[in-house]
ZAFI-901462 format. One line per 3 residues: number of its first residue (from 1); their letters; for each residue x, y, z of C-alpha. Coordinates in steps of 0.2 Angstrom, whole numbers, always signed. Layout:
BEGIN
NUM> A> X Y Z; ...
//
This chain:
BEGIN
1> MAA> +0 +0 +0; +14 +12 +4; +22 +10 -13
4> NRF> +5 +15 -21; +3 +30 -10; +12 +41 -22
7> FYF> +4 +34 -38; -6 +50 -42; +10 +61 -39
10> YIA> +20 +50 -51; +7 +51 -64; +6 +70 -63
13> LSI> +25 +71 -63; +26 +60 -78; +13 +69 -88
16> SFI> +21 +86 -83; +38 +80 -89; +31 +73 -105
19> FLF> +22 +89 -109; +37 +100 -106; +48 +88 -116
22> VFF> +36 +89 -131; +33 +107 -129; +52 +111 -129
25> ILS> +55 +100 -144; +41 +107 -154; +46 +125 -150
28> SFG> +65 +122 -153; +60 +116 -171; +48 +131 -173
31> LIQ> +33 +119 -176; +21 +127 -165; +24 +146 -166
34> SSE> +13 +157 -176; +19 +163 -193; +8 +178 -190
37> GAS> +16 +182 -174; +33 +183 -182; +29 +200 -189
40> LIG> +27 +206 -170; +45 +200 -165; +52 +215 -156
43> EAS> +35 +223 -152; +27 +223 -135; +14 +210 -133
46> RWC> -3 +213 -125; +5 +204 -110; +19 +217 -107
49> ERV> +33 +206 -114; +42 +209 -131; +38 +196 -143
52> SGG> +54 +185 -146; +60 +176 -161; +68 +163 -150
55> LFR> +62 +147 -143; +46 +155 -136; +37 +170 -142
58> EPL> +36 +177 -124; +50 +168 -114; +47 +175 -97
61> NTL> +28 +174 -97; +30 +156 -104; +43 +150 -91
64> SNL> +35 +158 -76; +20 +146 -79; +32 +132 -72
67> GFM> +26 +139 -55; +8 +133 -58; +15 +116 -62
70> IVG> +26 +115 -47; +12 +121 -35; +1 +107 -42
73> LYM> +14 +94 -41; +17 +99 -23; -2 +98 -20
76> FWV> -1 +80 -26; +13 +77 -14; +3 +84 +0
79> ICN> -13 +74 -3; -3 +58 -6; +4 +60 +12
82> DKQ> -12 +65 +20; -22 +53 +31; -38 +49 +24
85> NST> -49 +49 +39; -56 +66 +36; -73 +71 +29
88> NPF> -65 +85 +20; -64 +80 +1; -48 +90 -1
91> IGI> -38 +80 +12; -31 +64 +5; -33 +56 -12
94> TPI> -51 +60 -17; -59 +63 -34; -61 +81 -29
97> SVL> -43 +84 -22; -36 +75 -38; -46 +86 -49
100> YAS> -41 +102 -40; -22 +98 -40; -23 +93 -59
103> VVI> -32 +109 -63; -19 +119 -55; -5 +110 -64
106> YLG> -14 +113 -81; -14 +132 -78; +4 +130 -82
109> PGS> +3 +121 -99; -12 +131 -104; -4 +147 -102
112> MLM> +13 +141 -109; +4 +136 -125; -3 +154 -127
115> HGT> +13 +164 -122; +25 +152 -130; +16 +152 -147
118> NTE> +6 +167 -148; -7 +157 -158; -26 +157 -157
121> WGG> -26 +139 -152; -13 +143 -138; -25 +157 -132
124> WAD> -39 +144 -132; -29 +132 -122; -25 +146 -110
127> NLS> -43 +151 -108; -48 +133 -106; -36 +131 -91
130> MIM> -42 +147 -83; -60 +141 -85; -56 +124 -78
133> FII> -49 +132 -63; -62 +146 -60; -77 +135 -61
136> LPW> -72 +123 -48; -74 +134 -33; -92 +139 -37
139> LYN> -97 +121 -42; -89 +115 -26; -99 +128 -16
142> IYS> -115 +121 -24; -109 +104 -20; -106 +108 -2
145> MSS> -123 +116 +0; -133 +103 -9; -136 +84 -9
148> WTS> -124 +82 -24; -112 +67 -23; -94 +69 -28
151> KQL> -98 +59 -44; -112 +72 -48; -100 +86 -45
154> LSI> -87 +78 -57; -100 +74 -70; -106 +92 -70
157> YIS> -89 +99 -70; -83 +88 -85; -99 +92 -95
160> IVI> -96 +111 -93; -78 +109 -98; -82 +99 -113
163> IYS> -96 +110 -119; -86 +126 -115; -70 +120 -124
166> IWR> -80 +115 -140; -91 +130 -140; -76 +142 -137
169> WFT> -65 +133 -150; -78 +138 -163; -83 +155 -157
172> DWG> -74 +168 -146; -72 +173 -128; -91 +178 -127
175> LGI> -96 +161 -134; -104 +170 -149; -118 +176 -137
178> NFN> -109 +189 -127; -108 +177 -111; -91 +178 -102
181> LFG> -90 +162 -92; -74 +167 -83; -82 +184 -78
184> VSI> -98 +176 -72; -87 +163 -62; -78 +176 -53
187> GLW> -94 +183 -47; -101 +166 -42; -85 +161 -33
//
């Protein structure tokens, strides 16, 4: 049992390293940077950093997102070490604690894809990572005030993420109907 205690941590660590390896390889060969963004090299981006012609379009903004990944991995380490005799779903390995730590990790890759590539699809990945993070607190609040099971919470969460990700891919920030889920979620949180 003790050997399996860190299973989720090692899975998260492995996926994180695989993402970073693939991201760095694709970036080093220039396979994921935007050709439109090349015209902006040397100009200030909308996110305060000059666009670079190097490995990443915005190197500091890209690399600073390692912080999210490190914090998420630390969260996995902590929950793998927790004793599971608590009714708090954020203590120990529970579906909710695993989801929360995973979402924190994904804030890093989502933002890296946007700042590293300056592409529309990178912006989509970044926006999706923020939505995945920001909807969790208010959904958890509803869960804790209702008779939802953790399975119902996860089903609703996954449904919202899938519907949003597809809808956002084909429209814009306002989902084509002037509805900003991120802004609404901040209010609901």
